[in-house]
KEKE-3310 file (N, C-alpha, C; in steps of 0.2 Angstrom, whole numbers, plus 5000, padded with zeros to 4 digits):
npx = (5005:5004:5006:5011:5014:5024:5031:5025:5013:4996:4984:4973:4961:4962:4975:4978:4977:4965:4968:4977:4969:4960:4968:4972:4960:4958:4968:4966:4954:4960:4969:4958:4951:4963:4963:4950:4951:4961:4975:4991:4999:5009:5017:5023:5033:5039:5040:5034:5021:5014:4999:4990:4977:4967:4954:4943:4939:4930:4929:4940:4952:4951:4952:4964:4973:4971:4973:4986:4993:4989:4998:5009:5015:5018:5007:5006:4996:4991:4982:4970:4975:4988:4998:5009:5005:5003:5001:5011:5021:5026:5018:5027:5039:5034:5032:5045:5049:5042:5043:5056:5055:5045:5039:5028:5015:4999:4986:4972:4960:4959:4961:4964:4976:4984:4988:4995:5005:5012:5015:5024:5036:5038:5046:5043:5029:5013:4997:4980:4968:4956:4950:4945:4940:4942:4940:4947:4951:4940:4931:4938:4934:4921:4919:4926:4914:4904:4907:4909:4895:4889:4897:4903:4911:4910:4899:4888:4876:4877:4870:4872:4865:4859:4872:4883:4895:4907:4919:4914:4905:4914:4923:4917:4911:4923:4929:4919:4920:4933:4933:4923:4909:4892:4888:4877:4873:4861:4854:4849:4854:4864:4870:4878:4894:4909:4913:4925:4931:4921:4922:4935:4933:4923:4932:4940:4930:4926:4937:4935:4922:4912:4897:4892:4880:4870:4855:4840:4829:4823:4816:4817:4831:4835:4829:4831:4844:4858:4865:4861:4868:4871:4876:4880:4871:4878:4895:4909:4917:4909:4899:4886:4876:4871:4863:4849:4847:4852:4844:4831:4834:4839:4830:4819:4828:4831:4834:4822:4810:4802:4810:4820:4811:4807:4820:4822:4823:4835:4843:4854:4859:4870:4881:4893:4895:4896:4878:4863:4850:4840:4836:4845:4858:4867:4868:4858:4846:4847:4845:4833:4825:4825:4821:4812:4813:4815:4824:4836:4847:4843:4831:4827:4820:4826:4840:4841:4836:4836:4842:4852:4869:4878:4887:4894:4902:4908:4917:4926:4933:4944:4950:4953:4961:4971:4977:4981:4992:5000:5003:5009:5021:5027:5039:5036:5023)
npy = (4994:5011:5026:5037:5047:5049:5057:5068:5082:5082:5092:5098:5092:5097:5097:5085:5070:5062:5048:5047:5050:5039:5030:5031:5029:5015:5011:5013:5004:4992:4992:4992:4981:4972:4977:4972:4958:4956:4957:4962:4978:4986:4997:5010:5008:5016:5029:5045:5058:5073:5080:5093:5102:5116:5117:5107:5090:5074:5064:5066:5067:5055:5046:5049:5046:5032:5027:5030:5021:5009:5009:5007:5019:5035:5045:5062:5072:5090:5101:5115:5123:5118:5122:5134:5140:5152:5162:5165:5160:5161:5153:5147:5147:5138:5127:5124:5120:5109:5100:5097:5088:5078:5066:5068:5079:5084:5095:5105:5117:5132:5146:5141:5145:5143:5130:5128:5136:5129:5117:5122:5125:5116:5104:5091:5079:5087:5086:5090:5091:5097:5113:5131:5131:5119:5101:5087:5075:5070:5070:5058:5048:5049:5047:5032:5026:5028:5021:5008:5006:5007:5002:5010:5025:5035:5045:5044:5053:5065:5076:5090:5098:5114:5124:5128:5135:5132:5122:5108:5109:5116:5104:5093:5097:5099:5085:5078:5083:5079:5065:5062:5064:5067:5082:5092:5107:5112:5125:5142:5154:5163:5154:5146:5140:5148:5158:5157:5146:5138:5139:5134:5120:5117:5118:5106:5097:5097:5089:5077:5072:5074:5082:5098:5105:5118:5122:5129:5124:5111:5099:5098:5097:5085:5074:5058:5057:5047:5050:5060:5073:5081:5095:5103:5117:5130:5133:5127:5139:5151:5164:5164:5172:5170:5160:5162:5168:5157:5147:5152:5153:5141:5131:5127:5118:5106:5089:5077:5065:5066:5072:5062:5051:5058:5057:5044:5025:5020:5030:5035:5043:5054:5062:5072:5073:5080:5078:5087:5080:5077:5081:5078:5083:5096:5109:5106:5107:5120:5127:5122:5128:5140:5142:5134:5121:5103:5097:5101:5101:5089:5077:5067:5053:5051:5051:5040:5029:5015:5020:5028:5029:5035:5031:5021:5030:5037:5028:5025:5037:5034:5024:5028:5040:5033:5028:5039:5044:5033:5032:5044:5043:5031:5018:5007:4999)
npz = (5000:4995:4999:5001:5010:5020:5033:5030:5034:5040:5035:5030:5018:5005:5002:4999:4985:4978:4976:4987:4998:4997:4999:5012:5018:5014:5022:5034:5036:5036:5046:5056:5055:5059:5072:5077:5075:5085:5081:5082:5079:5080:5073:5075:5085:5101:5097:5102:5104:5103:5110:5107:5113:5111:5110:5119:5118:5117:5108:5099:5108:5114:5103:5097:5107:5110:5098:5096:5106:5101:5092:5096:5102:5113:5119:5124:5132:5130:5138:5137:5147:5149:5140:5133:5120:5108:5119:5130:5123:5106:5091:5082:5091:5100:5091:5088:5100:5103:5092:5094:5104:5101:5090:5082:5081:5086:5083:5090:5088:5086:5074:5056:5051:5063:5064:5051:5052:5064:5057:5047:5056:5065:5061:5060:5057:5058:5063:5060:5071:5071:5065:5065:5052:5045:5046:5044:5050:5054:5042:5035:5043:5042:5029:5028:5036:5027:5016:5022:5024:5011:5001:4992:4987:4977:4968:4977:4987:4997:5009:5018:5032:5038:5047:5035:5035:5041:5048:5046:5036:5027:5026:5023:5009:5002:5004:4996:4984:4982:4981:4971:4973:4978:4983:4993:5000:5012:5017:5024:5012:5017:5025:5018:5011:5009:4995:4987:4992:4987:4974:4971:4976:4965:4954:4957:4958:4944:4938:4944:4943:4952:4959:4966:4975:4980:4991:4995:5000:5010:5007:4994:4991:4999:4993:4988:4994:5001:5012:5026:5033:5049:5060:5076:5079:5085:5085:5095:5104:5100:5105:5117:5114:5101:5099:5099:5085:5077:5080:5076:5063:5057:5062:5052:5047:5052:5055:5054:5055:5043:5035:5033:5028:5016:5009:5007:5011:5010:5015:5026:5042:5049:5060:5067:5080:5097:5099:5099:5104:5113:5131:5140:5143:5149:5142:5133:5143:5147:5135:5132:5144:5140:5127:5125:5118:5114:5107:5095:5081:5078:5079:5093:5089:5075:5078:5086:5078:5066:5055:5059:5060:5068:5078:5072:5065:5075:5081:5070:5071:5077:5071:5057:5062:5066:5056:5049:5057:5055:5041:5041:5050:5050:5044:5037:5030)
capx = (5000:5009:5000:5017:5014:5029:5036:5021:5008:4989:4981:4967:4959:4963:4982:4979:4975:4959:4971:4979:4963:4957:4974:4971:4954:4960:4973:4961:4950:4964:4970:4952:4951:4968:4961:4945:4954:4966:4982:4995:5000:5013:5020:5028:5036:5044:5038:5030:5017:5011:4992:4989:4970:4964:4947:4943:4935:4930:4931:4947:4956:4951:4954:4973:4977:4971:4978:4993:4994:4988:5003:5017:5017:5016:5004:5007:4991:4991:4974:4971:4979:4995:5002:5008:5005:5001:5000:5018:5026:5024:5016:5033:5044:5031:5032:5051:5051:5038:5046:5063:5054:5041:5039:5022:5011:4991:4983:4965:4959:4956:4961:4968:4984:4989:4991:4999:5011:5014:5018:5030:5041:5039:5050:5039:5021:5008:4990:4975:4962:4951:4950:4938:4939:4944:4940:4950:4951:4933:4929:4940:4930:4913:4921:4925:4909:4899:4910:4905:4888:4887:4901:4909:4910:4909:4892:4884:4874:4878:4867:4874:4859:4862:4877:4889:4901:4912:4924:4911:4903:4919:4926:4913:4911:4931:4929:4915:4924:4938:4930:4919:4903:4886:4887:4873:4873:4855:4853:4848:4860:4868:4874:4881:4901:4913:4912:4931:4932:4916:4926:4942:4931:4920:4938:4941:4924:4927:4941:4934:4915:4908:4892:4890:4874:4867:4849:4838:4823:4826:4812:4821:4838:4836:4826:4835:4850:4862:4867:4859:4873:4871:4880:4877:4870:4882:4901:4913:4919:4905:4896:4879:4871:4869:4858:4842:4847:4853:4837:4826:4836:4840:4824:4817:4833:4831:4834:4816:4807:4799:4816:4822:4806:4807:4825:4820:4823:4842:4847:4858:4859:4875:4882:4900:4894:4890:4872:4859:4843:4837:4837:4850:4864:4867:4867:4852:4842:4846:4842:4825:4823:4827:4818:4806:4813:4817:4830:4839:4848:4841:4825:4828:4818:4831:4846:4841:4834:4839:4845:4857:4875:4883:4891:4899:4906:4912:4922:4928:4937:4950:4954:4956:4966:4977:4979:4985:4998:5004:5005:5014:5027:5029:5044:5033:5016)
capy = (4999:5017:5033:5043:5053:5049:5063:5075:5085:5081:5099:5098:5088:5100:5096:5076:5068:5057:5042:5048:5050:5033:5025:5032:5025:5008:5008:5012:4998:4987:4992:4992:4973:4970:4977:4967:4951:4955:4957:4967:4982:4992:5000:5016:5007:5019:5035:5051:5063:5079:5081:5101:5105:5122:5116:5100:5084:5068:5059:5066:5065:5048:5043:5050:5041:5024:5024:5029:5016:5003:5009:5007:5026:5038:5052:5067:5077:5097:5103:5122:5127:5115:5124:5141:5143:5160:5166:5167:5157:5161:5146:5146:5144:5131:5122:5121:5116:5103:5097:5093:5082:5073:5063:5071:5084:5085:5101:5105:5123:5140:5146:5135:5147:5141:5123:5129:5138:5124:5113:5124:5126:5110:5099:5083:5079:5089:5084:5094:5088:5102:5121:5134:5130:5112:5095:5083:5068:5069:5067:5052:5043:5049:5042:5025:5025:5028:5015:5001:5005:5009:5000:5014:5033:5039:5045:5044:5058:5068:5082:5093:5102:5118:5129:5125:5140:5132:5116:5103:5111:5116:5099:5088:5098:5097:5078:5074:5086:5076:5058:5061:5062:5072:5086:5096:5111:5113:5129:5148:5157:5167:5149:5143:5140:5154:5158:5157:5139:5134:5140:5130:5114:5116:5116:5099:5092:5096:5084:5070:5070:5077:5087:5102:5109:5123:5122:5132:5119:5104:5094:5097:5095:5078:5068:5052:5056:5042:5053:5067:5074:5088:5097:5108:5125:5134:5130:5129:5145:5155:5167:5161:5176:5168:5154:5164:5168:5151:5143:5155:5152:5133:5126:5123:5113:5101:5083:5074:5058:5068:5073:5054:5048:5061:5054:5036:5021:5020:5035:5035:5049:5054:5067:5072:5072:5078:5081:5090:5077:5076:5085:5074:5087:5103:5114:5104:5110:5127:5129:5121:5132:5148:5143:5129:5117:5098:5094:5106:5100:5082:5074:5061:5049:5050:5050:5034:5024:5011:5024:5032:5027:5039:5028:5017:5034:5039:5023:5026:5042:5031:5019:5034:5044:5028:5027:5045:5043:5027:5034:5050:5042:5024:5017:5002:4998)
capz = (5000:4994:5000:5000:5016:5027:5034:5029:5038:5037:5038:5026:5013:4999:5001:4997:4979:4978:4978:4995:5003:4996:5002:5020:5021:5014:5028:5041:5035:5036:5054:5060:5053:5063:5079:5079:5076:5089:5078:5085:5074:5084:5068:5077:5092:5102:5095:5105:5101:5107:5109:5109:5113:5113:5111:5122:5114:5120:5103:5096:5111:5115:5096:5096:5112:5109:5091:5098:5110:5097:5085:5101:5103:5119:5118:5130:5131:5133:5137:5136:5152:5149:5134:5132:5113:5107:5125:5133:5118:5099:5088:5079:5095:5102:5087:5087:5104:5103:5088:5097:5108:5099:5084:5078:5085:5084:5086:5089:5092:5082:5066:5052:5051:5068:5062:5046:5056:5067:5053:5045:5060:5070:5058:5062:5055:5061:5061:5061:5074:5070:5067:5063:5044:5043:5051:5040:5051:5054:5035:5034:5047:5039:5022:5029:5038:5022:5011:5025:5022:5005:4996:4988:4989:4971:4967:4984:4988:5003:5011:5024:5033:5043:5045:5031:5033:5045:5047:5044:5029:5021:5024:5018:5002:5000:5002:4991:4978:4979:4980:4966:4976:4976:4988:4994:5006:5013:5022:5022:5008:5021:5029:5013:5012:5006:4989:4986:4994:4983:4967:4972:4976:4959:4951:4959:4954:4936:4937:4948:4942:4958:4959:4971:4974:4986:4990:5003:5002:5012:5004:4986:4993:5003:4989:4986:4997:5002:5017:5027:5038:5052:5066:5081:5076:5086:5086:5099:5104:5098:5110:5119:5111:5093:5099:5096:5079:5075:5081:5071:5055:5056:5064:5046:5043:5058:5053:5058:5052:5038:5031:5031:5024:5010:5006:5006:5015:5009:5018:5033:5046:5051:5064:5071:5089:5101:5097:5106:5101:5120:5137:5144:5144:5153:5137:5130:5146:5147:5129:5133:5148:5137:5120:5124:5112:5116:5102:5089:5075:5075:5082:5095:5085:5070:5081:5088:5073:5063:5050:5061:5060:5071:5083:5068:5063:5081:5082:5065:5071:5080:5065:5052:5065:5067:5047:5047:5060:5053:5036:5041:5053:5050:5039:5032:5031)
cpx = (5005:5004:5006:5016:5019:5032:5032:5017:5001:4986:4974:4967:4962:4970:4983:4975:4970:4963:4974:4974:4960:4962:4973:4964:4955:4965:4969:4956:4954:4966:4964:4951:4956:4966:4955:4948:4959:4973:4985:4998:5003:5019:5025:5029:5040:5043:5034:5027:5013:5002:4990:4982:4970:4957:4947:4938:4935:4932:4939:4951:4957:4954:4962:4977:4977:4974:4984:4997:4994:4995:5010:5018:5015:5013:5006:5001:4992:4985:4975:4975:4986:4999:5002:5008:5001:5000:5007:5023:5022:5023:5023:5038:5041:5032:5040:5054:5049:5042:5053:5061:5050:5041:5034:5018:5003:4989:4975:4963:4956:4957:4965:4976:4987:4991:4995:5005:5015:5018:5024:5036:5042:5045:5049:5032:5016:5001:4984:4969:4955:4953:4945:4937:4940:4943:4942:4950:4944:4929:4932:4936:4924:4914:4921:4920:4903:4901:4907:4899:4884:4890:4905:4906:4908:4901:4887:4882:4874:4875:4869:4868:4862:4867:4883:4894:4907:4916:4921:4906:4908:4922:4924:4912:4918:4930:4925:4917:4930:4937:4924:4911:4898:4885:4881:4873:4867:4854:4851:4854:4865:4873:4879:4890:4905:4914:4920:4934:4926:4918:4932:4939:4927:4926:4939:4935:4924:4931:4938:4927:4910:4902:4891:4884:4872:4860:4846:4832:4825:4822:4816:4829:4839:4833:4832:4841:4852:4862:4864:4864:4871:4875:4877:4875:4875:4889:4905:4917:4915:4901:4888:4873:4868:4865:4851:4843:4847:4846:4832:4828:4837:4835:4822:4821:4835:4831:4828:4814:4804:4805:4818:4817:4807:4814:4825:4823:4831:4845:4848:4859:4866:4877:4890:4900:4898:4885:4867:4851:4839:4839:4842:4857:4863:4865:4859:4845:4842:4844:4834:4822:4822:4823:4814:4806:4816:4822:4831:4840:4846:4836:4829:4826:4822:4836:4846:4837:4838:4844:4851:4863:4881:4889:4897:4905:4911:4918:4926:4934:4945:4954:4957:4961:4973:4981:4983:4992:5003:5007:5011:5022:5030:5034:5040:5027:5014)
cpy = (5007:5023:5039:5049:5053:5055:5070:5077:5083:5087:5100:5094:5090:5098:5089:5076:5063:5051:5042:5046:5043:5027:5026:5028:5018:5006:5008:5005:4992:4986:4991:4983:4969:4970:4973:4960:4951:4954:4962:4971:4989:4994:5006:5015:5012:5027:5039:5055:5067:5080:5087:5102:5112:5122:5108:5096:5077:5063:5059:5065:5057:5044:5043:5045:5034:5022:5025:5023:5010:5003:5009:5014:5028:5044:5056:5073:5084:5100:5112:5127:5123:5116:5131:5144:5149:5164:5169:5164:5158:5154:5145:5143:5138:5126:5118:5118:5109:5096:5093:5087:5077:5072:5065:5075:5085:5092:5103:5112:5128:5140:5141:5139:5145:5134:5123:5132:5133:5118:5115:5125:5120:5105:5092:5084:5081:5087:5087:5090:5091:5109:5124:5132:5123:5108:5089:5076:5065:5065:5060:5047:5043:5044:5035:5022:5023:5022:5008:5001:5004:5004:5003:5021:5037:5040:5046:5052:5061:5075:5085:5099:5106:5123:5128:5130:5138:5125:5110:5103:5111:5109:5093:5091:5096:5089:5075:5077:5081:5068:5057:5060:5067:5076:5091:5100:5113:5119:5137:5152:5160:5162:5145:5144:5146:5154:5156:5149:5135:5133:5135:5122:5113:5114:5109:5095:5092:5090:5077:5067:5072:5083:5091:5107:5113:5125:5125:5128:5113:5099:5094:5094:5087:5073:5063:5052:5050:5044:5058:5067:5081:5090:5102:5115:5130:5130:5132:5135:5152:5158:5164:5165:5174:5162:5156:5165:5162:5147:5145:5153:5145:5129:5123:5118:5107:5094:5079:5069:5060:5069:5067:5051:5052:5058:5047:5032:5020:5024:5034:5043:5050:5061:5068:5071:5078:5082:5082:5087:5076:5081:5083:5077:5094:5109:5112:5107:5117:5130:5128:5125:5139:5149:5138:5123:5110:5095:5100:5102:5092:5080:5067:5053:5047:5048:5043:5029:5020:5015:5027:5028:5032:5036:5023:5023:5038:5034:5024:5032:5038:5027:5025:5038:5040:5028:5033:5046:5038:5029:5039:5048:5035:5022:5012:5001:4991)
cpz = (5001:4995:4998:5004:5021:5027:5034:5034:5035:5040:5035:5020:5005:4996:4997:4989:4981:4980:4985:5000:5003:5001:5010:5022:5020:5020:5034:5041:5037:5044:5059:5060:5058:5070:5082:5079:5081:5086:5078:5079:5076:5079:5070:5084:5093:5102:5101:5102:5106:5105:5110:5107:5116:5114:5113:5117:5117:5113:5100:5101:5112:5107:5096:5101:5111:5103:5092:5101:5106:5092:5090:5103:5111:5118:5126:5128:5135:5133:5137:5140:5153:5143:5134:5125:5113:5113:5127:5128:5112:5096:5085:5085:5098:5097:5086:5093:5104:5097:5089:5101:5106:5091:5079:5084:5081:5088:5085:5092:5087:5075:5062:5052:5056:5066:5057:5048:5059:5063:5049:5049:5064:5067:5058:5059:5060:5058:5064:5065:5074:5071:5064:5056:5042:5048:5047:5043:5053:5047:5034:5037:5044:5033:5023:5031:5032:5017:5014:5023:5015:4999:4993:4990:4983:4969:4971:4985:4995:5004:5017:5026:5039:5041:5042:5030:5037:5043:5044:5038:5025:5020:5020:5011:4999:4998:4997:4985:4975:4977:4975:4968:4974:4982:4989:5000:5006:5019:5020:5017:5012:5026:5023:5014:5008:4999:4984:4987:4989:4976:4966:4972:4969:4954:4951:4956:4948:4935:4940:4945:4946:4956:4965:4970:4981:4985:4996:5005:5003:5009:4997:4988:4996:4998:4987:4989:5001:5009:5019:5035:5043:5058:5070:5078:5078:5088:5092:5099:5102:5105:5111:5115:5104:5093:5096:5089:5075:5075:5076:5064:5054:5059:5058:5043:5047:5055:5057:5053:5045:5033:5028:5027:5018:5006:5004:5011:5015:5013:5025:5037:5049:5055:5067:5078:5092:5098:5102:5102:5107:5125:5141:5145:5146:5148:5135:5135:5147:5141:5129:5137:5144:5131:5119:5120:5115:5114:5099:5083:5072:5080:5086:5091:5078:5072:5083:5085:5071:5058:5052:5063:5063:5075:5079:5066:5069:5083:5077:5065:5074:5074:5060:5055:5065:5059:5045:5050:5057:5047:5036:5046:5052:5043:5035:5034:5029)
residu = (MET:SER:ILE:ASP:LEU:LYS:GLY:LYS:SER:PHE:LEU:LYS:LEU:LEU:ASP:LEU:THR:PRO:ALA:GLN:ILE:GLU:GLY:LEU:ILE:ASP:LEU:ALA:ALA:ASP:LEU:LYS:ALA:LYS:LYS:LYS:ALA:GLY:VAL:ALA:HIS:ARG:LEU:CYS:GLU:GLY:LYS:SER:ILE:ALA:LEU:VAL:PHE:GLU:LYS:THR:SER:THR:ARG:THR:ARG:CYS:ALA:PHE:GLU:VAL:ALA:ALA:ALA:ASP:LEU:GLY:MET:HIS:PRO:VAL:TYR:LEU:ASP:PRO:ALA:GLY:SER:GLN:ILE:GLY:LYS:LYS:GLU:SER:ILE:ALA:ASP:THR:ALA:ARG:VAL:LEU:GLY:ARG:MET:PHE:ASP:GLY:ILE:GLU:TYR:ARG:GLY:PHE:GLY:GLN:THR:ILE:VAL:GLU:GLU:LEU:ALA:ALA:TYR:ALA:GLY:VAL:PRO:VAL:TRP:ASN:GLY:MET:THR:ASN:GLU:PHE:HIS:PRO:THR:GLN:ILE:LEU:ALA:ASP:PHE:LEU:THR:ILE:ARG:GLU:HIS:PHE:GLY:ALA:LEU:LYS:GLY:LYS:LYS:LEU:VAL:TYR:MET:GLY:ASP:ALA:ARG:TYR:ASN:MET:GLY:ASN:SER:LEU:MET:VAL:GLY:CYS:ALA:LYS:MET:GLY:MET:HIS:PHE:VAL:ALA:CYS:ALA:PRO:GLU:LYS:TYR:PHE:PRO:ASN:ALA:GLU:LEU:VAL:ALA:GLU:CYS:GLN:ALA:VAL:ALA:ALA:GLU:THR:GLY:ALA:THR:LEU:GLU:PHE:ILE:THR:ASP:PRO:MET:THR:ALA:THR:LYS:ASN:ALA:ASP:VAL:ILE:TYR:THR:ASP:VAL:TRP:VAL:SER:MET:GLY:GLU:PRO:ALA:GLU:VAL:TRP:GLN:GLU:ARG:ILE:ASN:ASP:LEU:SER:PRO:TYR:GLN:VAL:ASN:ALA:ALA:LEU:MET:ASN:ASN:ALA:GLY:ALA:GLN:CYS:ARG:PHE:MET:HIS:CYS:LEU:PRO:ALA:PHE:HIS:ASP:LEU:LYS:THR:THR:THR:GLY:LYS:GLN:ILE:HIS:GLU:GLN:PHE:GLY:ILE:ASP:CYS:MET:GLU:VAL:THR:ASP:GLU:VAL:PHE:GLU:SER:ALA:GLN:SER:ILE:VAL:PHE:ASP:GLU:ALA:GLU:ASN:ARG:MET:HIS:THR:ILE:LYS:ALA:VAL:MET:ALA:ALA:THR:LEU:CYS:ASP:SER:LEU)
# end
C-alpha cells in the first residue's frame, strides 16, 4: 500500500489527492480489521506524540490516545491550560520546542493558520484535529463509514443540513469534491460555504466528476439522498448570544422523520457529535428552559433510529486517525 505521506503533515483534504485519501481509508479499514481480530500492529514502536488541545473533545482525544497506544507510541496530552502556545510563547517557538521532543504533533483549536504555522516550523508531521475552517480527520471517519454501509463513495449523495460555513460544511464539501460524490449544502443562503472555497471545490469537481449543489429548500435537497448529515447549530467558541438567531434561522433545517422519509429508506443519518437530540445534557436543558425546544439539529427519533450510523462514525475516528499517524510516521506499512 503506497500513500506517499511519510514525513508529511495532514492539515486539510485539499492538500491530498483522491488516491491518497482512498489510500488512507484503505489503510484504516485494514488497521480496523487487525484490531477487531486482535492482531498487533505496533507500527510506530517507541515514538512519542504531543496532543495540543485548545478546544477540548471526547472523540478526538480518545481516538488519538488509543490509536497511538495501538501503534506502540506514547501520547502526551496538553489541554488549554497545559500549553503556552500563542500566549506566553509564539506558535513558531512552540512548534520548534515540541518538534525537538516529539515525533508528531496534533493540534485542535482555532484558526487554520495556527496549525499551518505549527507545520511550517515543527520539523515533524503535524495533524489537524480540528480548526475553525477544517476538520479533515472527521471526514476520513465519515467516508470510511459511508463506504462500509454503501460499498463505495463515488456518486453517493450527501446532504449537509444547517450551518455550512465552518469546518464541517467546508470539509465535507472538499471531501465530496475530491472523491467524486454528490454534495448538497442545504441552508439559508447566508449559511452557504465561502464563495472562494466553493470555486476551488468546483474546479476539483470538474476533474473528479463530483456534483456540488447549494439549495435552500430541505425537501428538494434531501430527495434520494444516501446520507443526511448535520452538526450543532452553534460551534465551539461562539458566544451564547447567537443561539436565538441560529434557532430562528435553522429550525426549518432540523433533521426529522419527515426529512428522512423524503430521502428514502436507503438514507442514513450522520453527525460528528456531540448532538443535541434530547434533554440529557446541561446545554440541552439550558436551551430548553430558554427557548422551549426539546431538541435542536436532529430529533431523538432520528438519532436513535435504525438509519442512524453515528456511533459507527464515532468509532471510525480512531481507525482513520490511526491510519493518518501510521502513514505519516511509519517506515513500513
